[in-house]
N, CA and C atoms as an extended XYZ file, in Angstrom:
381
Properties=species:S:1:pos:R:3:atomname:S:1:resname:S:1:resid:I:1 pbc="F F F"
N        19.379      -14.712       14.252 N   MET     1
C        18.644      -13.817       15.140 CA  MET     1
C        19.442      -13.611       16.419 C   MET     1
N        19.574      -12.380       16.837 N   GLN     2
C        20.283      -12.070       18.062 CA  GLN     2
C        19.273      -11.909       19.198 C   GLN     2
N        19.484      -12.632       20.297 N   SER     3
C        18.500      -12.651       21.378 CA  SER     3
C        18.441      -11.350       22.170 C   SER     3
N        19.464      -10.498       22.089 N   ASN     4
C        19.446       -9.256       22.850 CA  ASN     4
C        18.679       -8.141       22.140 C   ASN     4
N        18.182       -8.414       20.958 N   LEU     5
C        17.411       -7.409       20.229 CA  LEU     5
C        15.935       -7.568       20.550 C   LEU     5
N        15.285       -6.433       20.773 N   ILE     6
C        13.861       -6.442       21.128 CA  ILE     6
C        13.106       -5.591       20.127 C   ILE     6
N        11.999       -6.134       19.655 N   VAL     7
C        11.125       -5.398       18.740 CA  VAL     7
C         9.812       -5.127       19.464 C   VAL     7
N         9.400       -3.881       19.451 N   GLN     8
C         8.115       -3.491       20.028 CA  GLN     8
C         7.211       -3.035       18.894 C   GLN     8
N         6.107       -3.733       18.695 N   LEU     9
C         5.125       -3.332       17.699 CA  LEU     9
C         4.317       -2.180       18.277 C   LEU     9
N         4.387       -1.025       17.634 N   LEU    10
C         3.653        0.150       18.107 CA  LEU    10
C         2.264        0.239       17.497 C   LEU    10
N         2.100       -0.343       16.312 N   GLY    11
C         0.776       -0.334       15.718 CA  GLY    11
C         0.764       -0.838       14.293 C   GLY    11
N        -0.407       -1.307       13.903 N   VAL    12
C        -0.709       -1.658       12.517 CA  VAL    12
C        -1.897       -0.784       12.148 C   VAL    12
N        -1.723        0.029       11.102 N   TYR    13
C        -2.703        1.070       10.822 CA  TYR    13
C        -3.353        0.915        9.461 C   TYR    13
N        -4.645        1.215        9.429 N   LYS    14
C        -5.414        1.209        8.190 CA  LYS    14
C        -5.016        2.404        7.328 C   LYS    14
N        -5.086        2.216        6.031 N   ILE    15
C        -4.856        3.287        5.072 CA  ILE    15
C        -6.205        3.646        4.460 C   ILE    15
N        -6.589        4.904        4.572 N   ASN    16
C        -7.875        5.329        4.019 CA  ASN    16
C        -7.935        5.042        2.529 C   ASN    16
N        -9.041        4.475        2.098 N   GLY    17
C        -9.269        4.247        0.677 CA  GLY    17
C        -8.789        2.907        0.160 C   GLY    17
N        -8.161        2.090        1.012 N   THR    18
C        -7.720        0.769        0.565 CA  THR    18
C        -7.724       -0.214        1.733 C   THR    18
N        -8.046       -1.442        1.434 N   SER    19
C        -7.996       -2.481        2.467 CA  SER    19
C        -6.824       -3.428        2.221 C   SER    19
N        -6.087       -3.217        1.136 N   ASP    20
C        -5.001       -4.120        0.752 CA  ASP    20
C        -3.647       -3.759        1.342 C   ASP    20
N        -3.515       -2.559        1.886 N   VAL    21
C        -2.217       -2.112        2.386 CA  VAL    21
C        -2.377       -1.504        3.777 C   VAL    21
N        -1.365       -1.724        4.618 N   HIS    22
C        -1.366       -1.193        5.977 CA  HIS    22
C         0.005       -0.609        6.285 C   HIS    22
N         0.048        0.278        7.269 N   LEU    23
C         1.297        0.841        7.766 CA  LEU    23
C         1.619        0.162        9.088 C   LEU    23
N         2.854       -0.316        9.225 N   ILE    24
C         3.308       -0.970       10.447 CA  ILE    24
C         4.370       -0.078       11.084 C   ILE    24
N         4.243        0.157       12.396 N   GLU    25
C         5.192        0.989       13.119 CA  GLU    25
C         5.845        0.161       14.224 C   GLU    25
N         7.187        0.220       14.286 N   LEU    26
C         7.955       -0.572       15.236 CA  LEU    26
C         9.025        0.261       15.923 C   LEU    26
N         9.371       -0.142       17.130 N   ASN    27
C        10.588        0.296       17.814 CA  ASN    27
C        11.495       -0.921       17.874 C   ASN    27
N        12.761       -0.748       17.510 N   ILE    28
C        13.706       -1.857       17.494 CA  ILE    28
C        14.951       -1.430       18.266 C   ILE    28
N        15.385       -2.256       19.212 N   ASN    29
C        16.602       -1.962       19.978 CA  ASN    29
C        17.818       -2.356       19.144 C   ASN    29
N        18.060       -1.587       18.092 N   ALA    30
C        19.204       -1.795       17.203 CA  ALA    30
C        19.436       -0.513       16.436 C   ALA    30
N        20.649       -0.339       15.989 N   SER    31
C        20.988        0.809       15.158 CA  SER    31
C        20.269        0.705       13.815 C   SER    31
N        19.851        1.814       13.238 N   PRO    32
C        19.197        1.772       11.924 CA  PRO    32
C        20.023        1.046       10.863 C   PRO    32
N        21.340        1.143       10.942 N   THR    33
C        22.183        0.478        9.949 CA  THR    33
C        22.182       -1.037       10.115 C   THR    33
N        21.731       -1.539       11.265 N   ASP    34
C        21.659       -2.981       11.496 CA  ASP    34
C        20.289       -3.576       11.176 C   ASP    34
N        19.324       -2.735       10.858 N   VAL    35
C        17.967       -3.204       10.571 CA  VAL    35
C        17.863       -3.565        9.091 C   VAL    35
N        17.554       -4.829        8.826 N   ASP    36
C        17.347       -5.294        7.456 CA  ASP    36
C        15.851       -5.227        7.166 C   ASP    36
N        15.434       -4.122        6.557 N   VAL    37
C        14.011       -3.902        6.310 CA  VAL    37
C        13.423       -5.000        5.431 C   VAL    37
N        14.223       -5.544        4.526 N   SER    38
C        13.713       -6.593        3.639 CA  SER    38
C        13.405       -7.885        4.386 C   SER    38
N        13.858       -8.001        5.652 N   SER    39
C        13.555       -9.207        6.424 CA  SER    39
C        12.124       -9.211        6.958 C   SER    39
N        11.447       -8.072        6.918 N   PHE    40
C        10.059       -8.018        7.378 CA  PHE    40
C         9.167       -8.517        6.250 C   PHE    40
N         8.605       -9.687        6.464 N   THR    41
C         7.824      -10.354        5.435 CA  THR    41
C         6.751      -11.208        6.096 C   THR    41
N         5.962      -11.861        5.275 N   GLN    42
C         4.950      -12.769        5.806 CA  GLN    42
C         4.887      -13.994        4.901 C   GLN    42
N         4.919      -15.151        5.516 N   LYS    43
C         4.923      -16.411        4.775 CA  LYS    43
C         3.629      -16.572        3.985 C   LYS    43
N         3.780      -17.012        2.751 N   ASP    44
C         2.635      -17.341        1.899 CA  ASP    44
C         2.915      -18.699        1.281 C   ASP    44
N         2.219      -19.718        1.775 N   ASP    45
C         2.462      -21.094        1.327 CA  ASP    45
C         2.198      -21.298       -0.159 C   ASP    45
N         1.463      -20.387       -0.779 N   LYS    46
C         1.136      -20.526       -2.201 CA  LYS    46
C         2.220      -19.954       -3.110 C   LYS    46
N         3.206      -19.284       -2.516 N   LEU    47
C         4.228      -18.604       -3.313 CA  LEU    47
C         5.631      -18.996       -2.864 C   LEU    47
N         6.609      -18.919       -3.781 N   PRO    48
C         7.994      -19.111       -3.347 CA  PRO    48
C         8.415      -17.955       -2.445 C   PRO    48
N         9.388      -18.200       -1.569 N   LYS    49
C         9.797      -17.215       -0.569 CA  LYS    49
C        10.155      -15.866       -1.188 C   LYS    49
N        10.788      -15.866       -2.348 N   ASP    50
C        11.183      -14.590       -2.952 CA  ASP    50
C        10.005      -13.810       -3.523 C   ASP    50
N         8.800      -14.372       -3.442 N   SER    51
C         7.595      -13.670       -3.890 CA  SER    51
C         6.686      -13.239       -2.738 C   SER    51
N         7.100      -13.499       -1.497 N   TRP    52
C         6.306      -13.082       -0.341 CA  TRP    52
C         6.293      -11.557       -0.250 C   TRP    52
N         5.220      -11.020        0.299 N   GLN    53
C         5.128       -9.579        0.521 CA  GLN    53
C         6.192       -9.157        1.532 C   GLN    53
N         6.792       -7.998        1.284 N   THR    54
C         7.796       -7.466        2.205 CA  THR    54
C         7.502       -5.997        2.481 C   THR    54
N         8.204       -5.473        3.460 N   ALA    55
C         8.078       -4.050        3.810 CA  ALA    55
C         8.544       -3.199        2.635 C   ALA    55
N         7.872       -2.063        2.456 N   TYR    56
C         8.338       -1.117        1.437 CA  TYR    56
C         8.029        0.304        1.870 C   TYR    56
N         8.675        1.256        1.228 N   ASP    57
C         8.526        2.685        1.494 CA  ASP    57
C         8.697        2.982        2.986 C   ASP    57
N         9.812        2.486        3.522 N   GLU    58
C        10.062        2.634        4.947 CA  GLU    58
C        10.499        4.051        5.286 C   GLU    58
N        10.091        4.455        6.479 N   HIS    59
C        10.414        5.777        7.010 CA  HIS    59
C        10.987        5.596        8.405 C   HIS    59
N        12.193        6.120        8.612 N   PHE    60
C        12.785        6.124        9.939 CA  PHE    60
C        12.287        7.380       10.648 C   PHE    60
N        11.840        7.194       11.893 N   LEU    61
C        11.192        8.267       12.640 CA  LEU    61
C        12.035        8.697       13.838 C   LEU    61
N        11.761        9.915       14.314 N   ASP    62
C        12.406       10.360       15.545 CA  ASP    62
C        11.825        9.572       16.717 C   ASP    62
N        12.375        9.798       17.897 N   GLU    63
C        11.993        9.042       19.086 CA  GLU    63
C        10.500        9.099       19.387 C   GLU    63
N         9.863       10.243       19.121 N   ASP    64
C         8.438       10.424       19.397 CA  ASP    64
C         7.540        9.948       18.260 C   ASP    64
N         8.129        9.630       17.118 N   GLY    65
C         7.333        9.214       15.971 CA  GLY    65
C         6.564       10.356       15.342 C   GLY    65
N         7.114       11.570       15.445 N   THR    66
C         6.412       12.736       14.911 CA  THR    66
C         7.124       13.368       13.716 C   THR    66
N         8.354       12.899       13.429 N   GLN    67
C         9.107       13.431       12.288 CA  GLN    67
C         9.841       12.302       11.581 C   GLN    67
N         9.879       12.377       10.249 N   VAL    68
C        10.678       11.448        9.469 CA  VAL    68
C        12.118       11.964        9.494 C   VAL    68
N        13.042       11.094        9.903 N   ILE    69
C        14.450       11.495        9.958 CA  ILE    69
C        15.279       10.805        8.880 C   ILE    69
N        14.666        9.892        8.133 N   GLY    70
C        15.393        9.214        7.068 CA  GLY    70
C        14.540        8.187        6.364 C   GLY    70
N        15.056        7.738        5.244 N   THR    71
C        14.427        6.678        4.462 CA  THR    71
C        15.460        5.577        4.272 C   THR    71
N        15.085        4.517        3.580 N   PHE    72
C        16.010        3.409        3.346 CA  PHE    72
C        17.292        3.897        2.673 C   PHE    72
N        17.173        4.815        1.748 N   ILE    73
C        18.327        5.342        1.020 CA  ILE    73
C        19.254        6.100        1.966 C   ILE    73
N        18.680        6.766        2.957 N   GLU    74
C        19.451        7.578        3.896 CA  GLU    74
C        19.833        6.817        5.170 C   GLU    74
N        19.555        5.551        5.219 N   GLN    75
C        19.739        4.744        6.421 CA  GLN    75
C        21.181        4.774        6.934 C   GLN    75
N        22.159        4.783        6.053 N   ASP    76
C        23.566        4.769        6.476 CA  ASP    76
C        23.969        6.015        7.247 C   ASP    76
N        23.206        7.106        7.093 N   ASN    77
C        23.516        8.357        7.785 CA  ASN    77
C        22.882        8.442        9.170 C   ASN    77
N        22.025        7.481        9.514 N   LEU    78
C        21.319        7.519       10.787 CA  LEU    78
C        22.160        6.870       11.873 C   LEU    78
N        22.094        7.434       13.071 N   ILE    79
C        22.856        6.889       14.188 CA  ILE    79
C        21.921        6.647       15.365 C   ILE    79
N        22.411        5.912       16.333 N   GLY    80
C        21.638        5.644       17.543 CA  GLY    80
C        21.515        4.156       17.792 C   GLY    80
N        21.006        3.828       18.980 N   ASP    81
C        20.844        2.434       19.382 CA  ASP    81
C        19.404        1.954       19.284 C   ASP    81
N        18.495        2.861       18.991 N   ILE    82
C        17.075        2.536       18.866 CA  ILE    82
C        16.621        2.981       17.478 C   ILE    82
N        15.830        2.138       16.838 N   THR    83
C        15.273        2.473       15.531 CA  THR    83
C        13.760        2.505       15.643 C   THR    83
N        13.181        3.622       15.287 N   ARG    84
C        11.725        3.708       15.172 CA  ARG    84
C        11.451        3.793       13.687 C   ARG    84
N        10.656        2.856       13.193 N   ILE    85
C        10.441        2.735       11.761 CA  ILE    85
C         8.976        2.464       11.463 C   ILE    85
N         8.533        2.983       10.335 N   ALA    86
C         7.187        2.692        9.835 CA  ALA    86
C         7.329        2.318        8.368 C   ALA    86
N         6.603        1.288        7.961 N   PHE    87
C         6.651        0.863        6.565 CA  PHE    87
C         5.290        0.309        6.151 C   PHE    87
N         5.084        0.278        4.849 N   PHE    88
C         3.845       -0.251        4.292 CA  PHE    88
C         4.027       -1.721        3.936 C   PHE    88
N         2.916       -2.468        4.015 N   MET    89
C         2.876       -3.848        3.528 CA  MET    89
C         1.514       -4.113        2.911 C   MET    89
N         1.534       -4.825        1.797 N   TYR    90
C         0.307       -5.248        1.124 CA  TYR    90
C        -0.124       -6.622        1.623 C   TYR    90
N        -1.424       -6.859        1.521 N   PHE    91
C        -2.039       -8.180        1.686 CA  PHE    91
C        -1.615       -8.903        2.964 C   PHE    91
N        -1.698       -8.212        4.081 N   ILE    92
C        -1.348       -8.817        5.367 CA  ILE    92
C        -2.421       -9.828        5.765 C   ILE    92
N        -1.974      -10.988        6.233 N   ASP    93
C        -2.852      -11.998        6.808 CA  ASP    93
C        -2.701      -11.881        8.326 C   ASP    93
N        -3.721      -11.368        8.993 N   PHE    94
C        -3.628      -11.103       10.422 CA  PHE    94
C        -3.677      -12.372       11.271 C   PHE    94
N        -3.852      -13.521       10.632 N   CYS    95
C        -3.793      -14.802       11.337 CA  CYS    95
C        -2.364      -15.339       11.379 C   CYS    95
N        -1.462      -14.701       10.648 N   LYS    96
C        -0.067      -15.139       10.588 CA  LYS    96
C         0.832      -14.052       11.149 C   LYS    96
N         1.979      -14.460       11.734 N   PRO    97
C         2.902      -13.453       12.258 CA  PRO    97
C         3.685      -12.778       11.139 C   PRO    97
N         4.191      -11.623       11.448 N   LEU    98
C         5.168      -10.952       10.598 CA  LEU    98
C         6.506      -11.603       10.903 C   LEU    98
N         7.250      -11.965        9.883 N   LEU    99
C         8.571      -12.556       10.073 CA  LEU    99
C         9.618      -11.465        9.944 C   LEU    99
N        10.722      -11.614       10.679 N   SER   100
C        11.793      -10.621       10.613 CA  SER   100
C        13.100      -11.252       11.041 C   SER   100
N        14.163      -10.502       10.886 N   GLN   101
C        15.466      -10.961       11.349 CA  GLN   101
C        15.476      -11.135       12.863 C   GLN   101
N        14.473      -10.600       13.553 N   TYR   102
C        14.374      -10.665       15.009 CA  TYR   102
C        13.402      -11.747       15.473 C   TYR   102
N        12.832      -12.483       14.554 N   GLY   103
C        11.870      -13.516       14.899 CA  GLY   103
C        10.469      -13.114       14.471 C   GLY   103
N         9.491      -13.855       14.990 N   GLU   104
C         8.091      -13.615       14.629 CA  GLU   104
C         7.497      -12.490       15.464 C   GLU   104
N         6.632      -11.718       14.832 N   ILE   105
C         5.937      -10.609       15.487 CA  ILE   105
C         4.446      -10.827       15.274 C   ILE   105
N         3.702      -11.021       16.356 N   THR   106
C         2.256      -11.212       16.270 CA  THR   106
C         1.594       -9.889       15.900 C   THR   106
N         0.704       -9.943       14.935 N   LEU   107
C         0.035       -8.733       14.461 CA  LEU   107
C        -1.380       -8.631       15.014 C   LEU   107
N        -1.710       -7.496       15.595 N   PRO   108
C        -3.090       -7.269       16.051 CA  PRO   108
C        -3.945       -6.807       14.865 C   PRO   108
N        -5.226       -6.726       15.093 N   GLU   109
C        -6.103       -6.142       14.080 CA  GLU   109
C        -5.712       -4.673       13.898 C   GLU   109
N        -5.835       -4.162       12.688 N   PRO   110
C        -5.413       -2.771       12.445 CA  PRO   110
C        -6.355       -1.765       13.096 C   PRO   110
N        -5.762       -0.609       13.392 N   THR   111
C        -6.520        0.509       13.950 CA  THR   111
C        -6.359        1.702       13.007 C   THR   111
N        -7.064        2.755       13.287 N   SER   112
C        -6.935        3.972       12.478 CA  SER   112
C        -5.534        4.550       12.643 C   SER   112
N        -5.021        5.108       11.555 N   MET   113
C        -3.690        5.697       11.603 CA  MET   113
C        -3.709        6.956       12.461 C   MET   113
N        -2.762        7.082       13.378 N   PRO   114
C        -2.687        8.300       14.186 CA  PRO   114
C        -2.415        9.510       13.287 C   PRO   114
N        -2.955       10.643       13.677 N   GLU   115
C        -2.777       11.869       12.902 CA  GLU   115
C        -1.295       12.224       12.752 C   GLU   115
N        -0.492       11.956       13.781 N   ARG   116
C         0.930       12.290       13.721 CA  ARG   116
C         1.605       11.587       12.547 C   ARG   116
N         1.143       10.369       12.213 N   LEU   117
C         1.730        9.637       11.089 CA  LEU   117
C         1.109       10.029        9.751 C   LEU   117
N        -0.190       10.247        9.743 N   SER   118
C        -0.840       10.613        8.474 CA  SER   118
C        -0.330       11.950        7.951 C   SER   118
N         0.174       12.796        8.844 N   LYS   119
C         0.726       14.092        8.435 CA  LYS   119
C         2.116       13.973        7.808 C   LYS   119
N         2.866       12.936        8.181 N   ILE   120
C         4.267       12.856        7.752 CA  ILE   120
C         4.586       11.693        6.808 C   ILE   120
N         3.673       10.713        6.708 N   ILE   121
C         3.922        9.565        5.844 CA  ILE   121
C         2.765        9.414        4.865 C   ILE   121
N         2.910        9.970        3.682 N   PRO   122
C         1.834        9.870        2.693 CA  PRO   122
C         1.822        8.472        2.042 C   PRO   122
N         0.644        7.969        1.755 N   TYR   123
C         0.529        6.732        0.997 CA  TYR   123
C         0.208        7.108       -0.440 C   TYR   123
N         1.034        6.651       -1.352 N   GLU   124
C         0.815        6.911       -2.768 CA  GLU   124
C         0.470        5.587       -3.439 C   GLU   124
N        -0.763        5.487       -3.903 N   GLN   125
C        -1.234        4.256       -4.536 CA  GLN   125
C        -0.517        4.038       -5.851 C   GLN   125
N        -0.040        2.815       -6.033 N   VAL   126
C         0.643        2.423       -7.257 CA  VAL   126
C        -0.361        1.730       -8.168 C   VAL   126
N        -0.459        2.206       -9.392 N   ASP   127
C        -1.410        1.586      -10.327 CA  ASP   127
C        -0.765        0.495      -11.128 C   ASP   127
């Protein structure tokens, strides 16, 4: 973990129609190419580490969080010193922190998803 990196949690949002998945939005003082999205996880003492829930379907956002500018596949093409990212996670335990390459991130109770995000980041339920 590098101490000069700062993560700002912008929100944890409810997904309409499901209580098992949430959208997490962050600002990270790092280039998108330096962000290891797979490092965002949550410890589950009942499972081996490689079975813990992790971030998925990540979307890199513009500075205002109103447009998707890339996905994980397109991450190498993104430039800048700040990363604004939103990703989904299943089965969040709000009593435990989110773990990341930047350290622990305390999670607040979820709120309704802002309209700006619901317009640009669709949730597709996997059966």
